[in-house]
C-alpha positions in Angstrom: -104.4 140.3 86.8 -104.6 139.0 83.4 -106.6 140.8 80.7 -109.3 138.9 78.8 -109.4 138.9 75.1 -111.7 141.2 73.5 -114.6 140.5 71.1 -112.5 141.8 68.3 -109.4 139.5 69.3 -111.9 136.3 69.8 -113.3 137.1 66.3 -109.8 137.3 64.7 -108.9 134.0 66.4 -111.9 132.2 64.9 -111.2 133.8 61.5 -107.6 132.5 61.6 -108.6 129.1 62.8 -111.3 128.9 60.2 -108.9 129.8 57.5 -106.4 127.2 58.9 -109.2 124.5 58.8 -110.2 125.3 55.5 -106.7 125.1 54.3 -106.1 121.8 55.7 -109.3 120.7 54.3 -108.5 121.7 50.8 -105.0 120.1 51.3 -106.5 116.8 52.6 -109.2 116.8 49.9 -106.6 117.5 47.2 -104.5 114.4 48.4 -107.6 112.3 49.0 -108.6 113.1 45.2 -105.0 112.5 44.0 -104.7 109.1 46.0 -108.3 107.9 45.2 -109.0 109.5 41.6 -106.1 110.9 39.8 -103.4 108.2 40.7 -105.6 105.8 42.4 -104.7 103.0 40.2 -100.9 103.6 40.8 -101.3 103.7 44.5 -103.4 100.8 44.5 -101.0 98.6 42.5 -98.2 99.7 44.7 -100.2 98.6 47.7 -101.2 95.5 46.1 -97.4 94.6 45.4 -96.4 95.1 49.1 -99.7 93.0 50.3 -99.9 90.4 47.9 -97.9 87.4 46.7 -98.3 86.7 43.0 -96.9 83.2 41.8 -97.2 81.4 38.6 -98.5 77.9 38.5 -96.4 76.0 35.7 -98.4 74.4 33.3 -97.4 70.7 32.5 -96.4 70.1 28.9 -98.4 67.7 26.9 -97.5 64.0 26.9 -96.2 62.2 23.9 -97.5 58.8 23.2 -96.5 56.3 20.4 -99.3 54.9 18.3 -100.4 52.3 20.7 -100.5 55.0 23.5 -97.2 53.8 25.3 -96.0 56.9 27.0 -92.6 58.3 25.4 -92.6 61.7 27.1 -94.5 62.8 30.2 -94.1 65.7 32.8 -93.9 64.7 36.5 -94.1 66.8 39.9 -91.1 68.5 40.8 -90.3 71.3 43.1 -88.4 74.8 43.0 -86.8 75.6 46.4 -86.7 79.5 46.9 -85.8 81.8 49.9 -87.1 85.1 51.2 -84.3 87.4 51.8 -86.5 90.4 52.7 -88.0 88.6 55.7 -84.6 87.8 57.0 -83.7 91.5 56.6 -86.5 92.5 58.9 -85.0 90.5 61.8 -84.0 93.2 64.4 -81.6 90.9 66.1 -78.3 90.9 64.2 -77.0 87.8 65.7 -80.2 85.9 65.1 -80.2 87.2 61.6 -76.6 85.8 60.9 -77.6 82.6 62.6 -80.6 82.3 60.1 -78.6 83.0 57.1 -75.9 80.5 58.1 -78.4 77.8 58.8 -80.0 78.0 55.6 -76.8 78.1 53.7 -75.4 75.3 55.5 -78.3 72.9 54.9 -79.5 73.8 51.5 -76.1 73.9 50.1 -75.7 70.3 51.2 -79.2 69.2 50.4 -79.5 70.7 47.1 -75.7 70.1 46.1 -75.4 74.1 45.6 -72.1 76.0 46.7 -72.4 77.3 50.2 -71.3 80.9 49.2 -73.8 80.7 46.5 -76.6 80.0 48.9 -75.5 82.5 51.6 -75.2 85.2 48.9 -79.0 84.6 48.0 -79.9 85.2 51.8 -78.5 88.8 51.3 -80.3 89.9 48.2 -83.0 92.5 48.5 -85.9 90.6 47.3 -89.1 88.7 48.5 -88.1 85.7 46.2 -84.9 84.1 45.1 -84.7 80.6 43.5 -82.0 78.5 44.9 -82.6 75.4 42.7 -85.3 74.3 40.2 -86.9 71.0 39.5 -85.6 68.9 42.4 -87.3 65.6 42.9 -89.7 64.6 45.6 -87.0 62.8 47.6 -84.7 66.0 47.8 -87.9 68.0 48.3 -88.8 65.8 51.3 -85.1 66.5 52.7 -85.8 70.4 52.4 -89.3 69.8 54.4 -87.4 67.7 57.0 -84.8 70.5 57.4 -87.4 73.1 58.0 -89.4 71.1 60.5 -86.4 70.2 62.3 -86.8 70.8 66.2 -83.4 71.9 66.4 -84.2 75.0 64.4 -87.6 75.5 65.8 -86.9 79.2 67.4 -85.4 80.2 63.9 -88.9 79.8 62.2 -87.3 78.8 59.1 -90.6 78.1 57.2 -90.9 81.9 56.9 -87.7 82.2 54.8 -87.6 79.0 52.9 -90.3 77.6 50.7 -91.0 75.0 47.9 -93.2 75.9 44.8 -94.6 72.8 42.9 -93.6 72.5 39.3 -93.1 69.9 36.7 -90.2 68.0 35.2 -90.0 66.2 31.8 -89.4 62.6 32.1 -88.8 59.9 29.4 -89.7 56.6 30.7 -87.9 54.6 28.1 -84.5 56.5 28.4 -82.7 56.5 24.9 -85.5 55.1 23.0 -86.3 57.4 20.1 -84.2 60.0 21.9 -83.2 61.9 18.5 -86.8 61.9 17.2 -88.3 63.0 20.7 -85.7 65.8 21.5 -85.6 67.1 25.1 -86.5 70.3 26.9 -84.5 73.0 28.5 -84.5 74.3 32.3 -87.6 76.4 31.5 -89.4 73.5 29.8 -88.8 74.9 26.3 -88.5 72.1 23.6 -85.0 71.6 22.3 -84.6 69.4 19.5 -86.9 66.6 17.9 -90.7 66.6 18.6 -90.3 68.6 21.6 -88.8 71.6 19.6 -91.2 71.3 16.6 -94.4 71.0 18.4 -93.2 73.3 21.1 -96.3 75.8 21.0 -98.7 72.7 21.0 -97.1 71.0 23.9 -96.4 74.2 26.0 -99.7 74.7 28.4 -101.0 77.9 29.6 -99.6 78.9 33.2 -101.9 79.3 36.2 -101.6 81.9 39.1 -101.7 82.0 42.8 -102.6 85.5 44.5 -102.2 85.1 48.3 -101.8 87.8 51.1 -98.4 88.3 52.6 -97.3 89.8 55.8 -94.4 92.3 56.6 -91.9 89.7 56.4 -93.0 88.8 52.9 -94.5 85.3 53.8 -97.7 83.9 52.6 -100.7 84.2 54.6 -103.1 82.0 52.4 -105.9 82.0 54.9 -106.2 85.5 54.9 -106.8 85.9 51.1 -106.1 83.7 48.0 -107.1 83.4 44.5 -106.0 80.6 42.3 -106.2 80.4 38.4 -105.6 76.7 37.4 -102.8 76.1 34.8 -103.9 74.2 31.6 -102.1 71.4 30.4 -100.6 71.5 27.0 -101.8 69.4 24.0 -100.4 65.7 24.2 -99.2 64.2 20.9 -99.9 60.6 19.5 -97.0 59.7 17.3 -96.9 57.3 14.2 -94.0 55.6 16.0 -94.4 52.0 17.4 -92.2 51.3 20.5 -91.7 47.8 19.6 -90.7 48.5 16.1 -88.6 51.4 17.3 -86.7 49.1 19.8 -86.3 46.4 17.3 -84.6 48.9 14.8 -82.5 50.4 17.4 -81.4 47.0 18.8 -80.1 45.6 15.2 -78.6 49.0 14.2 -76.4 49.3 17.2 -75.5 45.7 17.0 -74.1 46.6 13.2 -72.4 49.8 14.3 -70.6 47.8 16.8 -69.6 44.8 14.6 -68.6 46.9 11.6 -67.0 49.7 13.7 -68.9 52.3 12.1 -67.3 55.7 13.0 -70.0 58.2 12.0 -73.0 56.4 13.5 -76.0 55.1 11.4 -79.6 55.3 10.8 -82.3 52.9 10.4 -86.1 54.0 9.4 -89.2 52.2 9.1 -92.1 53.9 7.1 -95.7 53.1 5.7 -95.1 53.5 1.9 -98.8 54.3 1.3 -99.2 56.8 4.3 -95.8 58.1 5.0 -96.3 57.3 8.7 -92.9 56.7 10.4 -93.0 53.6 12.3 -89.3 53.8 13.6 -86.5 56.3 13.2 -83.4 55.1 14.9 -80.0 56.8 15.1 -77.1 55.4 17.4 -75.3 56.6 19.0 -77.8 58.9 20.6 -78.4 60.0 24.1 -80.7 59.9 27.0 -83.1 62.8 26.9 -83.5 62.6 30.9 -79.8 63.9 30.8 -79.2 65.3 27.5 -75.8 66.9 28.3 -74.1 63.8 29.3 -71.8 62.3 26.9 -70.7 58.8 26.3 -67.6 57.4 28.0 -65.8 57.1 24.7 -66.6 61.0 23.9 -65.6 62.0 27.5 -62.0 60.1 26.8 -61.7 62.2 23.5 -62.2 65.4 25.5 -60.1 64.4 28.2 -57.2 63.7 26.0 -57.0 67.5 24.7 -54.9 69.9 26.7 -56.4 73.3 27.0 -60.0 74.2 28.4 -60.8 76.0 25.2 -60.2 73.0 23.0 -62.2 70.7 25.5 -65.0 73.0 25.4 -65.3 73.2 21.6 -65.0 69.6 21.3 -67.7 68.9 23.9 -70.2 71.3 22.1 -69.5 69.6 19.0 -70.0 66.1 20.4 -73.2 67.3 22.1 -74.4 68.5 19.0 -73.4 65.3 17.2 -75.5 63.1 19.5 -78.4 65.4 19.4 -78.4 65.3 15.4 -81.0 63.3 13.6 -79.0 61.7 11.0 -82.1 60.5 9.0 -83.3 64.1 8.5 -80.6 66.5 9.1 -77.5 64.8 7.3 -77.2 64.6 3.6 -75.2 61.8 1.8 -74.5 60.5 -1.7 -77.1 57.6 -2.1 -74.9 55.3 -4.5 -76.6 52.4 -6.1 -79.9 52.5 -4.2 -80.6 55.6 -6.5 -80.6 53.3 -9.7 -84.2 52.4 -8.8 -84.9 55.9 -9.6 -83.0 55.9 -12.8 -84.8 52.8 -13.9 -88.4 54.3 -13.0 -87.7 57.4 -15.1 -86.3 55.5 -17.9 -89.4 52.8 -17.8 -92.1 55.3 -17.4 -90.8 57.5 -20.3 -91.0 54.2 -22.4 -87.2 54.4 -23.3 -86.5 50.8 -22.0 -87.9 47.7 -20.7 -86.7 44.2 -19.6 -86.4 43.2 -23.0 -83.4 45.7 -23.6 -80.0 44.5 -23.2 -76.9 46.2 -21.9 -73.4 45.3 -22.5 -70.7 45.9 -19.8 -67.1 45.2 -20.4 -65.9 46.6 -17.1 -66.2 50.5 -18.0 -67.5 53.0 -20.1 -66.3 56.7 -21.3 -68.6 59.6 -21.6 -67.3 62.8 -22.8 -63.9 62.0 -22.1 -64.6 60.8 -18.4 -64.0 57.2 -17.9 -66.4 55.2 -15.4 -65.3 51.7 -14.0 -68.0 49.1 -13.0 -67.2 47.3 -9.7 -66.6 44.1 -11.7 -63.7 45.1 -13.6 -63.9 42.2 -16.0 -67.4 43.4 -16.7 -71.0 41.7 -16.8 -71.2 41.0 -20.4 -74.7 41.2 -22.0 -77.5 41.6 -19.5 -81.2 42.8 -19.4 -82.6 45.3 -17.1 -83.4 42.9 -14.3 -79.9 41.6 -14.3 -78.2 45.0 -14.7 -79.8 46.4 -11.6 -79.2 43.3 -9.5 -75.6 43.3 -10.9 -75.7 47.0 -10.0 -73.7 47.7 -13.1 -72.6 51.4 -13.5 -71.9 51.3 -17.1 -75.6 49.9 -18.0 -77.0 52.6 -15.7 -74.9 55.4 -17.3 -76.2 54.2 -20.7 -79.8 54.4 -19.3 -79.2 57.9 -18.0 -77.8 59.1 -21.4 -80.9 57.9 -23.0 -83.0 59.6 -20.4 -81.0 62.9 -21.0 -80.5 66.0 -18.8 -83.9 67.7 -19.1 -86.1 64.4 -18.3 -83.6 63.5 -15.8 -83.9 66.9 -13.9 -87.8 66.9 -14.3 -88.0 63.7 -12.5 -85.3 64.4 -10.1 -87.7 67.4 -8.9 -91.0 65.3 -9.1 -89.6 62.6 -6.9 -88.8 65.2 -4.2 -85.0 65.4 -4.2 -85.1 69.2 -5.0 -87.2 70.1 -1.9 -87.5 69.1 1.6 -89.9 66.5 2.5 -91.6 68.7 5.0 -91.4 66.0 7.7 -92.6 67.1 11.0 -88.9 67.5 12.7 -86.7 70.3 12.9 -83.4 71.0 11.2 -84.5 68.8 7.8 -81.5 69.3 5.6 -81.6 70.7 1.9 -80.2 68.5 -0.7 -77.4 69.5 -3.1 -77.6 68.7 -6.5 -76.7 69.7 -10.2 -79.1 72.2 -11.8 -80.4 71.5 -14.9 -78.5 74.6 -16.5 -75.3 73.3 -15.1 -75.7 69.6 -15.8 -73.8 67.9 -18.8 -73.4 64.3 -19.9 -70.6 63.8 -17.4 -72.8 65.1 -14.4 -75.6 63.0 -15.9 -73.7 60.0 -16.0 -72.6 60.2 -12.3 -76.1 61.1 -11.2 -77.6 58.0 -13.0 -75.6 55.7 -10.6 -76.2 58.0 -7.4 -73.2 59.9 -6.9 -72.1 63.6 -7.0 -75.2 64.9 -5.4 -76.5 64.8 -1.7 -79.8 63.9 -0.3 -81.3 62.9 3.1 -82.3 59.3 4.1 -86.0 60.4 4.4 -86.0 61.9 0.7 -84.5 58.8 -0.5 -87.1 56.5 1.4 -90.1 58.9 0.2 -89.0 58.5 -3.3 -88.5 54.7 -3.2 -91.9 54.6 -1.6 -93.3 56.3 -4.5 -91.6 53.7 -6.9 -93.5 50.9 -5.3 -96.8 52.3 -4.0 -98.5 53.1 -7.3 -96.2 56.1 -8.0 -97.4 58.5 -5.4 -95.1 61.0 -3.4 -96.2 60.8 0.2 -95.1 63.3 2.9 -93.5 61.4 5.9 -94.7 62.4 9.1 -94.5 61.6 12.9 -97.6 63.1 14.5 -100.9 61.2 14.3 -103.2 63.4 16.2 -103.3 65.8 19.2 -105.2 65.4 22.4 -106.5 68.0 25.0 -105.9 67.6 28.8 -109.0 65.4 29.0 -107.5 62.9 26.4 -109.8 64.0 23.6 -108.7 64.3 19.9 -108.6 68.1 18.9 -106.7 67.2 15.8 -106.1 64.6 13.4 -103.1 64.7 11.0 -104.1 63.0 7.7 -101.7 61.4 5.3 -100.6 63.9 2.4 -100.0 62.9 -1.1 -98.0 65.5 -3.0 -98.3 64.1 -6.6 -98.3 61.0 -8.6 -94.6 60.9 -10.3 -94.9 57.5 -12.0 -97.9 55.4 -13.1 -99.2 52.0 -11.5 -97.8 50.1 -14.5 -94.3 51.6 -14.0 -94.7 51.0 -10.2 -95.5 47.2 -10.8 -92.4 46.9 -12.9 -90.2 48.6 -10.0 -91.6 46.1 -7.6 -90.5 43.2 -9.8 -87.1 44.5 -10.3 -86.8 45.0 -6.4 -87.9 41.2 -5.9 -85.5 40.3 -8.5 -82.5 42.0 -7.1 -83.6 40.7 -3.5 -83.6 37.1 -4.7 -80.4 37.4 -6.8 -78.3 40.2 -5.7 -79.2 41.5 -2.0 -79.5 38.2 -0.7 -78.9 39.3 2.8 -82.2 41.2 2.8 -84.3 38.1 2.5 -86.6 37.2 5.1 -87.9 33.4 5.3 -91.5 33.1 4.8 -91.9 36.6 3.0 -91.4 38.0 -0.4 -89.2 41.1 -0.2 -88.0 43.7 -2.7 -84.7 45.3 -2.0 -81.7 47.5 -3.4 -78.4 48.1 -1.8 -75.9 50.7 -2.4 -72.3 51.8 -1.4 -70.9 55.2 -2.1 -67.6 56.8 -1.4 -67.4 60.3 0.6 -65.2 61.8 -2.2 -65.3 65.3 -0.5 -64.0 64.0 2.8 -61.4 61.7 1.0 -59.9 64.8 -0.6 -59.9 66.6 2.5 -58.3 63.8 4.7 -56.6 61.6 2.4 -58.4 58.7 4.0 -59.5 56.5 1.0 -61.4 54.0 3.1 -64.5 56.2 3.6 -67.6 54.5 2.6 -71.4 54.6 3.3 -73.4 51.3 3.0 -77.2 51.1 2.6 -79.9 49.2 1.8 -83.8 49.7 1.2 -86.1 46.9 1.3 -90.0 46.7 0.9 -92.5 44.1 1.8 -94.9 42.3 0.9 -93.5 43.3 -2.5 -96.7 42.2 -4.2 -98.3 45.1 -2.5 -96.0 47.0 -0.2 -96.7 48.6 2.9 -93.6 48.6 4.9 -90.4 50.0 3.8 -87.1 49.8 5.8 -84.0 51.9 5.1 -80.5 51.3 6.8 -77.4 53.3 6.4 -74.2 52.8 7.9 -71.7 55.8 7.7 -67.9 54.9 7.6 -67.4 51.3 8.7 -63.8 50.7 9.8 -64.2 46.8 9.7 -63.2 44.5 6.9 -66.4 44.9 5.0 -68.3 48.0 3.8 -70.5 47.2 1.0 -74.2 47.7 1.6 -75.3 44.4 0.7 -72.9 43.0 3.2 -73.1 45.4 6.2 -76.6 47.0 5.8 -78.8 44.2 4.2 -78.7 41.8 7.1 -80.0 44.8 9.4 -82.9 45.1 7.0 -83.6 41.4 7.1 -83.4 41.1 11.0 -85.8 44.4 11.2 -88.2 42.9 8.8 -88.1 39.4 10.4 -89.3 40.8 13.6 -91.8 43.6 12.2 -93.7 41.7 9.7 -95.3 39.2 12.1 -95.7 41.7 14.7 -97.8 43.6 12.2 -99.9 40.8 11.3 -98.4 39.7 8.0 -98.5 35.9 7.6 -95.7 34.1 6.5 -95.7 31.4 3.8 -92.6 29.0 3.9 -91.1 26.8 1.6 -90.5 23.3 2.6 -86.8 24.1 2.8 -87.4 27.5 4.9 -90.0 25.3 7.1 -87.1 23.1 8.2 -84.9 26.1 9.5 -87.9 27.6 11.7 -87.2 28.0 15.3 -89.6 26.7 18.1 -89.9 27.3 21.8 -88.6 24.4 23.9 -91.3 23.2 26.2 -90.8 22.6 30.0 -90.4 19.1 31.1 -88.7 19.3 34.4 -90.5 17.4 36.9 -92.5 15.2 34.1 -92.2 11.5 33.7 -90.0 10.4 31.0 -93.2 9.4 28.9 -94.7 12.7 29.3 -91.5 14.3 28.7 -91.3 12.5 25.2 -94.8 13.4 24.3 -94.0 17.1 24.8 -90.9 17.2 23.0 -92.3 15.4 20.0 -95.4 17.7 19.9 -92.9 20.5 19.5 -91.3 18.7 16.5 -88.0 18.4 18.5 -85.9 15.3 19.3 -84.8 14.1 22.6 -82.0 12.2 24.4 -82.3 10.9 27.9 -79.3 11.0 30.0 -79.4 9.1 33.3 -81.4 6.0 34.7 -84.1 7.8 36.7 -88.0 7.9 36.0 -88.3 11.6 36.1 -86.8 14.6 34.3 -85.0 16.9 36.9 -83.4 19.4 34.4 -83.2 19.8 30.7 -80.9 21.5 27.9 -81.9 23.8 26.5 -84.0 25.2 29.2 -87.8 26.0 28.7 -88.4 29.0 26.5 -85.4 29.0 24.6 -85.7 28.9 20.8 -84.2 26.2 18.7 -84.6 24.9 15.1 -87.4 22.4 14.2 -85.6 19.1 14.5 -83.3 20.1 17.4 -82.3 18.0 20.2 -83.5 18.4 23.7 -81.2 16.7 26.5 -83.5 15.1 29.3 -81.4 14.7 32.4 -83.0 12.0 35.0 -80.0 11.9 37.1 -78.1 14.5 39.2 -74.8 13.0 38.6 -75.5 12.4 34.7 -73.7 14.8 32.3 -73.1 14.8 28.6 -70.8 17.2 27.0 -69.8 17.7 23.3 -67.5 19.6 21.2 -68.6 22.5 19.1 -67.9 22.2 15.6 -66.6 24.6 13.0 -69.4 26.3 11.3 -67.8 29.3 9.7 -67.9 28.8 5.9 -70.7 26.3 6.0 -74.1 26.8 4.2 -77.2 26.6 6.4 -77.9 23.0 5.4 -74.3 22.1 6.1 -74.6 23.7 9.5 -77.7 22.0 10.5 -76.0 18.4 9.6 -72.9 19.4 11.6 -74.9 20.5 14.6 -77.2 17.6 14.7 -74.0 15.1 14.4 -72.3 17.0 17.3 -75.3 17.1 19.6 -75.7 20.8 19.8 -78.5 23.1 18.9 -78.2 26.0 16.6 -80.0 29.4 16.1 -79.9 31.0 12.6 -79.3 34.8 12.4 -79.9 36.2 9.2 -81.6 34.8 5.8 -80.5 31.2 5.1 -82.9 30.3 2.2 -80.2 30.9 -0.3 -77.5 28.4 -1.0 -74.9 31.3 -1.7 -75.1 32.2 2.0 -72.4 31.1 4.2 -71.8 31.4 8.0 -69.4 34.1 9.0 -69.6 34.0 12.6 -70.7 31.4 15.5 -71.5 32.5 19.3 -69.5 29.9 20.8 -65.9 29.2 19.1 -65.2 25.8 17.4 -63.5 23.4 19.7 -65.2 24.5 23.0 -66.6 21.7 25.3 -70.1 22.5 26.2 -73.0 20.6 27.7 -75.1 18.5 25.0 -78.0 20.5 23.7 -76.2 23.8 24.3 -77.6 26.3 21.7 -75.1 28.1 19.3 -76.1 31.0 17.2 -74.8 31.0 13.8 -74.6 34.2 11.6 -75.1 34.1 7.8 -74.7 36.7 5.0 -73.5 36.7 1.3 -70.1 38.2 1.2 -70.1 38.2 -2.5 -72.5 41.1 -2.8 -71.4 44.2 -4.4 -73.4 47.3 -5.0 -71.5 49.3 -7.4 
């Protein structure tokens, strides 16, 4: 018979139980206090990390527009493909787990063009989020979605382990247009080069966030919990660039580089001389910012010719940096005779010379034991200032430089901005190298007076020349006009900035007259029919590179022109670095580019032409449409267009014409009207090379072909040097032959 516990024992048992309960309560309470109060925030964050999925929403970069609101750079939708390895790890069936890994790796490697082993390796990582590939296009993203929804993989529930996050991708709709100005972006949308880099902080937006619940496998459960903070788009930029002017500058610059076999690229800059607004900044060869790491075919051939991978990688890096480099801003050069404008401005401002002064040139001069030759070894004889600058006479400008003296020259050299950066809103602006006043003697002063033994950038030169013609004011060149918020409202306007007045309006007026005289008498290739142009050309040798390489044929040809010369607003600078053709003088290779750019740009900007009678005869007109018209109606249309006609065939209706409607031909050109299917008239193309414009006109009319003039043709000294169809070729009557003119006698010292 079991003994019942006594009252004392029961009391003890109750007491022990109470102690145990109290102890447990104290421990539990402490843990609750620890979890909820002492370390509450820590444990809450850890729980959130396990239960919530926090993802950034990429903020689109601001757009970049030209001054007419044409899009130059924008951000379009793209997608990032990711996988969730931890979700795969939680699968209990090892066979299913391996199938999922292989299926993902096999399909994504093909769709995304990523190595199979790489993708498979991602599936084995210990992570909830592993990026497989960034910034894929919509078509590729759709392929990923198609794979995930494939019924063949329905049992694997692949959408639990593979996902797409929407992001943005930078897009440049005009490909190479203004690429060295715009720059490009890296894989994380950071600006690399150009405007994209300089204004990276402004263009970069503020990222948003999505916080959503996730399950034990790490996949989203947005219907359970989701909080979204919208991304804020970066500021958009409106540039001073004009797409049409930029295209025009690039087109003619690229053609000149090809024609003259230019080895070290070239640049053309168009600027408003009063405001410093850059309307175009062209550099060729450049790159496509949509694929900035691709090199040209010729560059790739250079790389493939090397033996070792180390050599190939080094050259590839150098060539990439070269194609990204903005030659107008980041490279310096010896300006040569263009700088004579600055020397003249200093001497005129200081009342040391005027156009009544004469300078004698016998072919050379000696200063402090150093002899300098003139490009005309027989000398120019006696000449006034206009003639000296038009002749680009080095001895004359050495004389002027010595009159100015070291102290005054250095003062104005600084005042014109050559001893400082322009401050243009682009990265990588180079600093000039020059003789400091304390290190300059008569020999250094002599070489500087005609633009040699110092180096400046093209934008420095263009800014200084602008000051020479705009009334004497040194303006800051700039590329951004205003900034816009994501609603398109202006949040900041960039005003034109004048640094200082360097010379007086009186001196500036004299400089404009000198440049006009130079264009009419020296730099004839820069002239534009119907407009008064001012210009100065220059040619310099690359002395340091000649000494390093032993190659004596290393030149830079340049030209600066302004218009309208009475009250200039537009300046064009063109520079071709190391032409390897048979011509290298700036007046021969660069000035024609200036002329072509001005010819297209001035009418586009609304400047009206005023033609002489001789110029009017050389104007081109658009050929009217006559096909299907009666003979009489066709005649009337042709006459109204100030063209001539010839009828070939015996029909009563025009069935075709040559040139076709819309083509440009010279006033007085002939249109062949065919009225019979079997009718045909052929002629022989004459030899135009070596003829003046007037002589070409006569020869074309006699032969029965039409001509299109390229380059200035208003001066009797200009001769044809190329024609689009060779002499002796048989062509249909009325065919258009392009004839190119220039003054090959031009030299620039």
